[in-house]
Wavefront OBJ file of the C-alpha trace (Angstrom):
o trace
v -6.409 26.224 13.200
v -7.530 29.696 13.192
v -10.507 31.147 11.407
v -9.949 31.544 7.584
v -11.691 34.176 5.473
v -12.879 31.520 3.162
v -13.624 27.714 3.155
v -11.279 25.604 1.309
v -10.631 21.913 0.590
v -14.386 21.212 1.654
v -16.252 18.014 0.813
v -18.337 20.086 -1.996
v -15.399 22.010 -3.312
v -13.330 18.837 -3.964
v -16.035 16.621 -5.080
v -14.796 14.044 -2.794
v -16.341 10.479 -2.995
v -15.220 7.023 -1.935
v -14.977 4.213 -4.668
v -14.664 0.574 -4.274
v -10.781 0.611 -4.349
v -10.168 4.127 -3.410
v -11.665 7.589 -3.841
v -12.156 10.537 -6.210
v -10.921 14.043 -5.482
v -11.224 17.059 -7.758
v -12.038 14.851 -10.629
v -9.170 12.433 -10.156
v -8.933 8.801 -9.024
v -6.842 7.735 -6.014
v -6.134 4.141 -4.957
v -6.074 3.042 -1.383
v -2.993 1.216 -2.042
v -1.143 4.509 -3.066
v -1.680 6.188 0.298
v 1.608 6.360 2.134
v 0.669 8.486 5.287
v -2.270 9.964 6.914
v -2.594 12.955 8.783
v -5.518 14.398 11.103
v -6.032 17.607 13.088
v -9.332 18.259 14.949
v -10.303 21.236 17.340
v -13.375 22.602 19.107
v -13.438 26.397 19.435
v -15.275 27.737 22.507
v -16.677 31.263 22.458
v -17.977 32.537 25.753
v -20.726 35.193 25.738
v -21.462 37.176 29.029
v -24.771 35.953 30.674
v -25.487 33.884 27.630
v -23.111 30.912 27.882
v -20.801 29.213 25.502
v -21.095 28.476 21.806
v -18.915 25.932 20.062
v -17.210 25.623 16.441
v -15.597 22.318 15.406
v -13.018 22.123 12.813
v -11.166 19.393 11.084
v -8.329 18.885 8.652
v -7.121 15.555 7.224
v -4.595 14.670 4.548
v -3.430 11.798 2.611
v -0.036 11.571 1.114
v 0.310 9.627 -1.920
v 3.136 7.657 -3.542
v 3.376 10.479 -6.060
v 4.076 12.872 -3.244
v 0.760 14.621 -3.686
v -1.208 15.699 -0.576
v -4.882 15.211 -0.860
v -6.681 17.315 1.958
v -10.084 17.769 3.182
v -11.170 20.570 5.830
v -14.131 21.856 7.530
v -13.538 24.876 9.722
v -15.302 28.097 10.836
v -14.609 31.210 8.758
v -14.822 35.040 9.667
v -18.156 34.993 7.952
v -19.801 31.736 9.067
v -19.614 28.614 11.326
v -18.335 25.218 10.491
v -21.045 22.323 10.108
v -20.773 19.646 12.879
v -22.389 16.980 10.392
v -19.687 17.627 7.835
v -16.964 17.501 10.594
v -18.156 14.096 11.635
v -18.378 12.988 7.724
v -14.945 14.049 7.267
v -13.854 12.003 10.508
v -15.633 8.939 9.157
v -13.825 9.276 5.817
v -10.485 9.460 7.731
v -11.204 6.434 9.884
v -12.315 4.303 6.912
v -9.305 5.116 4.777
v -7.053 4.670 7.726
v -8.450 1.026 8.307
v -8.071 0.367 4.544
v -4.519 1.514 4.299
v -2.955 0.651 7.523
v -0.967 -2.424 6.328
v 0.479 -0.273 3.541
v 1.402 2.290 5.846
v 2.815 -0.100 8.461
v 5.041 -1.775 5.927
v 6.824 1.537 5.417
v 8.205 1.430 8.926
v 8.683 -2.588 9.147
v 10.959 -2.018 5.926
v 12.898 0.387 7.862
v 13.303 -1.674 10.956
v 14.330 -4.781 8.854
v 16.979 -2.715 6.908
v 18.255 -0.445 9.498
v 17.538 -1.905 12.871
v 15.157 1.006 13.680
v 12.387 2.938 12.256
v 11.921 6.793 12.016
v 8.946 8.878 13.005
v 8.468 12.532 13.514
v 12.267 13.483 13.785
v 13.031 10.189 16.171
v 14.570 7.041 15.601
v 13.198 3.998 17.442
v 15.281 0.862 18.592
v 13.429 -1.868 19.507
v 16.164 -4.267 20.209
v 17.906 -1.708 22.385
v 14.590 -0.394 23.850
v 15.710 3.258 23.048
v 14.953 6.123 20.873
v 16.971 9.096 19.679
v 15.779 12.691 18.793
v 17.533 13.226 15.751
v 17.413 16.907 15.947
v 19.364 16.937 19.524
v 20.927 13.458 19.023
v 19.692 12.774 22.607
v 18.992 9.152 23.396
v 16.277 8.229 25.978
v 15.896 4.476 27.114
v 12.392 3.631 27.364
v 12.837 1.876 30.775
v 14.066 5.022 32.360
v 11.814 7.454 30.541
v 8.106 8.676 30.964
v 5.945 9.028 27.963
v 2.837 11.580 28.804
v 0.294 11.465 25.921
v -1.784 14.348 24.997
v -3.561 15.103 21.742
v -1.236 15.148 18.938
v 1.762 14.826 21.295
v 3.765 12.511 23.375
v 6.011 14.250 25.992
v 9.290 12.438 26.562
v 10.844 12.811 30.240
v 13.985 11.091 31.271
v 13.627 10.023 34.988
v 17.510 9.626 35.155
v 18.210 13.403 34.848
v 19.574 15.407 37.660
v 17.867 18.601 39.030
v 19.919 20.730 36.756
v 19.201 19.125 33.601
v 15.344 18.998 34.700
v 15.446 22.850 35.259
v 17.273 23.410 31.874
v 14.518 21.320 30.149
v 11.642 23.370 31.694
v 13.455 26.612 30.551
v 13.729 25.069 26.969
v 10.255 23.597 26.812
v 8.942 20.216 26.609
v 10.610 17.551 24.475
v 8.347 15.161 22.752
v 6.898 13.438 19.506
v 4.352 14.948 17.471
v 1.623 12.266 16.692
v -0.644 13.792 14.091
v 0.753 11.627 11.151
v -0.097 7.905 10.831
v -1.353 8.045 14.514
v -2.869 4.600 14.375
v 0.265 2.830 12.825
v 2.675 4.586 15.203
v 0.564 3.568 18.469
v 0.605 0.164 17.376
v 4.342 0.035 16.791
v 4.820 1.500 20.252
v 2.652 -0.958 21.731
v 4.168 -4.047 19.943
v 7.799 -3.143 20.304
v 7.993 -0.938 23.476
v 4.916 -2.103 25.390
v 3.562 1.541 25.452
v -0.123 1.976 25.964
v -2.284 4.642 27.372
v -5.803 4.386 28.781
l 1 2 3 4 5 6 7 8 9 10 11 12 13 14 15 16 17 18 19 20 21 22 23 24 25 26 27 28 29 30 31 32 33 34 35 36 37 38 39 40 41 42 43 44 45 46 47 48 49 50 51 52 53 54 55 56 57 58 59 60 61 62 63 64 65 66 67 68 69 70 71 72 73 74 75 76 77 78 79 80 81 82 83 84 85 86 87 88 89 90 91 92 93 94 95 96 97 98 99 100 101 102 103 104 105 106 107 108 109 110 111 112 113 114 115 116 117 118 119 120 121 122 123 124 125 126 127 128 129 130 131 132 133 134 135 136 137 138 139 140 141 142 143 144 145 146 147 148 149 150 151 152 153 154 155 156 157 158 159 160 161 162 163 164 165 166 167 168 169 170 171 172 173 174 175 176 177 178 179 180 181 182 183 184 185 186 187 188 189 190 191 192 193 194 195 196 197 198 199 200 201 202 203
């Protein structure tokens, strides 16, 4: 997230407020039951000043995708003219955590319905087959068996590495770049699914 010229989608600008069964945003009411997807992106910017030390700016952007297709967004980030407010970043994080908890079952149902209907669930351009313990990258159509793959987690991303590839395939992959799963959307639900169906956890 790069510094913007002006702040947008802030708590003040959107007049965001929680209610008993949802929230208000820009004067409109939204229900927890209508949230289909959550997204979060958080960063810390470090500015180093010679002989002085480092200064830090925090930023966060969260969004909720509604049944109507509308995306409701809250953001706090530094601009060219000013810094971000850490207390507002933390407040938005708290809002995200609360709405995520309130909508967890709604969002989980979307994936469970796919699994019951199709035998797999889709997430971030991947298909996950619990019965076969495999996943398929829908962009490349490459399949990975969970038992013979490594899953390296970092913020917002899980790198998928096949342990049965030969040296040539591994070299080719290094040239092409990392293969993996973006995890910024429905993060809590996705990791719960991975733990339950694929026994994948990280410390």
